[in-house]
Residue, then its C-alpha position, 0 to 999 in steps of 0.5 A: d257859710i258858703v253863700t256868705f263867703i261867696c257874697m263877701l268875695k264878690v264885694c271884695g272883688s267889686t271894690r278891689a278890697i284885696a286885703k280883706g279878700k286875702l283874709i277871707h281866703e285864709e279862712i276858707k283854706n283853714n276849712r278846706d272842706l268848703l272848697e270840696k263841697d261847692i265849686a262855686l266858692g272856688n270860682a268866686l275866689v278866683d274871680m276876686y283875685v282877677k277883679c283885683s288885677m292879681l292874675t298870677k295869683a288867680k292862676v295859682v288859686l285855680e291850679e290849687l282848687p280841688d275841683r275845676d269846671t269850665v267856668s273856673w277856667s273861663i274866668v282866668i282865660a278871659a282875664y288874660a285875654q282882656n289884658g293882652q296876654g293872649v299867649e297865656a290865655l291860649n295855654l290855659f285853654e289847652q290845659m282846660e281841654s286836657e282835663g276833658l272840659s268843653p268850652d262854653m260860649v263865654t270861653f270861645v268869645h275870649m279865645l277869639e280875643a286871644c287869637g286876635s291879639t296873637g295872630a293865631i289865625e289857624k287856632a281861630k279857624q279851628i275854634h270857628h269850626d267847633i262853634i259851627s259843629r255845636g250849633l252855637l252861632i244860632k244861639d248867640v249873636v255875641l259869639g257870631t259878632s266875635l268871629v266877625d270882629f276877629y276876622a275883620k281885625c286880621g284883615l280876612f274880610c272874606e271870612a269876616k263878611e261870610s261870618f257876618d252874613q251867617l248871623l241871624v241877627r245883625d245888630v249895631i254891635s255886629w255892624t260896628a265890628l265889621m266897620a271897625g275892621y275895615a277902618e283898621q285896615k284903612l278901607e274907608d270906602k267899605v266903612f261908609e258902605c257898611f254905615t249906609q247899609m246898616q241904616l237902610d236895614g233899620v239899624s241905628p248907629d250908636l256912638y261907636s259907629w259914628n266914631t268909627v266913620i269920623s276916624g275913617c274920614a280923619e285918616q283920609g284927611e277928608k276935612e269936610s266929611v269929618f265936620t259934616t259927619y260930626q254935625q249929623m251925629q249931633d243932629q241925631g241926638l248923640l253927644p260926642n265923647s272924648i274919642t270923637l272930640v280928639s278925632v275932630l280936633k286932630v283934623c282941625a289941627s292938621t288942616t289949621s281949621l281954627e274956627m271949627g276948633k274954637r267951636i269944639h273948644a267952646q262945646i267942651e268947656g260948656a259941657t265940662g267946665v274949663e277946669n275939668v277938661k280931660v288931659v288928652l283933650a287939652n293936649v290936642l287943643i294945645e296942638m290945634y291952637s299952636r298949629c293954627g299959629r295961636i300960641g296965646d290961646a295954646l298957653k291959655v289952655f295950658d295954664s287952665m289945666t289942673t293936671k298936666d302930663v309930659v305930653t302936654w309939655n312936649t306938645l306946647i314946646t313943639g308948637c312954640g318951636r313950629q311957630g318960631e316962639i323960641d323964647i317961650a319954648f326954652s322957658m317951658l323947658e326950664r319951667m318943666k325942670e323947676e316943677g319937677i317934670k322930667p322931660e322925655s326923650i321926645t322932648f329933646v327931639s323937639v328942642l333939638s329940631l327947633c335949635s336946628h331950624v332957627g340956627l341956635v347951634d350952641e344952645g342945641l349942643r348945650y341941650f344935647k349934652a344936658m340930656s345925659k348929664d342933667y336928665g339921665i337920658s341917653p341920646d338915641l339915633e333920632h337925637y344924633n340925627c338932629i345934631v347932624d342936621l344942626l351942625g350941617r345947616a350951620g356949615r360946621l362940617n368939621d364938628l359934624f365929622e367928629i361926631l360921625e367918627s366918635n362911634t357913639f352911634e350907628p348912622d342910618i340912611v337918614t343920617w348920611s342923607t342929611v350929611l350929603s345934603s349939607c355937603h351939597q350946600w357947603g361944597d364939601i367934596e370929601l365928606g359928600s363922597r363918603a356920605f354917598e358911599h354909605i348911602a349906597r351900601l345901605d340902599e344902593r338904589n336910593a334915588p334921592s341920594l343919586i340925584a343929590i350926588s349927581n347934581m353936586y357933580v354937574d354943579g361943579h363941586m366935584r367936577k373941579s376937584n375930582n375929575n374921575f368921580n363917576p357915581m353912576k353910569m347912565d344906564e343904571l339911572k334908567t329906573l330907580k325905585g320904579h320911577e323913570m329917571n330923566w336927565i334934563e339939560i337946560n341951557g347947557n346945565s344938566k339936571q335930573s328928574f323923575g318921569e312916569d313915561k318915556e315921552e317927553c318933548t317933541v323931536s326937533p329937526n336939530a336935536i334929540k328931544v329938544g323943546m324951545l320955550d317961546n314966550d307963552n308957547t312951547s313946542c313941548q307935547n305930553t305935558e303930563s310928563p313930570s320931567s316936562h313940567f320940571g323943565l318948564k318950571s325951571t327955565p326962563k323964556q327963550s331957553s332950550i331943554q334937552m331930555i335924555 
């Protein structure tokens, strides 16, 4: 009977037994009267396909039902919204309304989710108006929290706070929704403000709340705050989950806090056993140890893993390269090949960068060629930039020029800036001029390149071979990228620096803005000036500085 079919479909959905569910569907279709008699059966059928992740089929079944209600539509709308297909969810919502059906609180919650994923702010505001006009906010705190969550994630904090203040009940979920929005927009001060206020209001933070605060501290690079909050959370009886541990370990990695990292590692192993550490946690442990210079410990974590993904290999290879463990890095790449793990594009970025920084030109070129030949990976701009850097550092500018002329990629400003730097290092006037011209086309007010090309000129690389070369006029250098540009002459040699203000050093009777460095004392004033600092750091005693 109908009740039996509904129960069987629920079991198929919960166990994802799609084959059995399809057989039941066929039985129901053979007796079409069943669907016409009870709309709940049709809804159960749609829900079964949704739970088995067959959204397109669920939508087809919905459209074929002889009768549909708000629940029918809400099941499919929710599925599309939760799977990140907000546009389709919005379209289904419009179809539902065109049939004269009114959304309920469940529909509104998932419509706000769809609006959030698609940035449909005006549609969400219209929904907000409908919710208020129906008096639904008074009835359902979940709906009010969804509004807070939507506005906060869209960065509309006035609306988010207004919706929050209108809630009759502000529970940990609503507080955390507001905090998460602030965190997403990197407003860590607001996160802490909410975190403090919720506790003053008698609301105890849950694990998600703590994670939001820890992530906020981590984003700001506030190491001590991360570690303190992590300890406070545990003092209140909450055990960290993988999200917590990843956040804290990333801070340990970025700040090379080895002791804290080792403590967390021991905590992880004590809770799960070394064999059961999740891949994402193991990967960040490898990163932490390698950044702290403990490649041996990173290898121990790597070897203990029963499951590895390509990120695991990439992390270890990159870490070895960073610490100069070249042989281990290359052996890992070969081991990947032996174990049938296909390297990704980012793997070769790590390898090529390693070759560049340690001067292994031939090896770098070999791996660059192997990308497409052996692994079927087409080099992209990032790989070409690594090769440009590799050849430039080694002074192989003729080979570098051939790559630029090959038309196999479109150089960007990073490419040409790398070329310019190499030309400055090796004194290649012609290629350096060309690099500067390309940078000027891409960004005519690119300050670093103007400094580099000008310093090449004043250093003599270009003055000797091209007396007419004049990359810029003095007045064009007054402000670049919002910074003040200063020319500093130190013992007759001109250099440039950025300054935030126009005051540099005191005016000498004999020269404009000249300071005299005399032992430990100088005649410079306004030492807050970056150019003053630059001049002071760049000169020996008894030297004169002139700022222009």
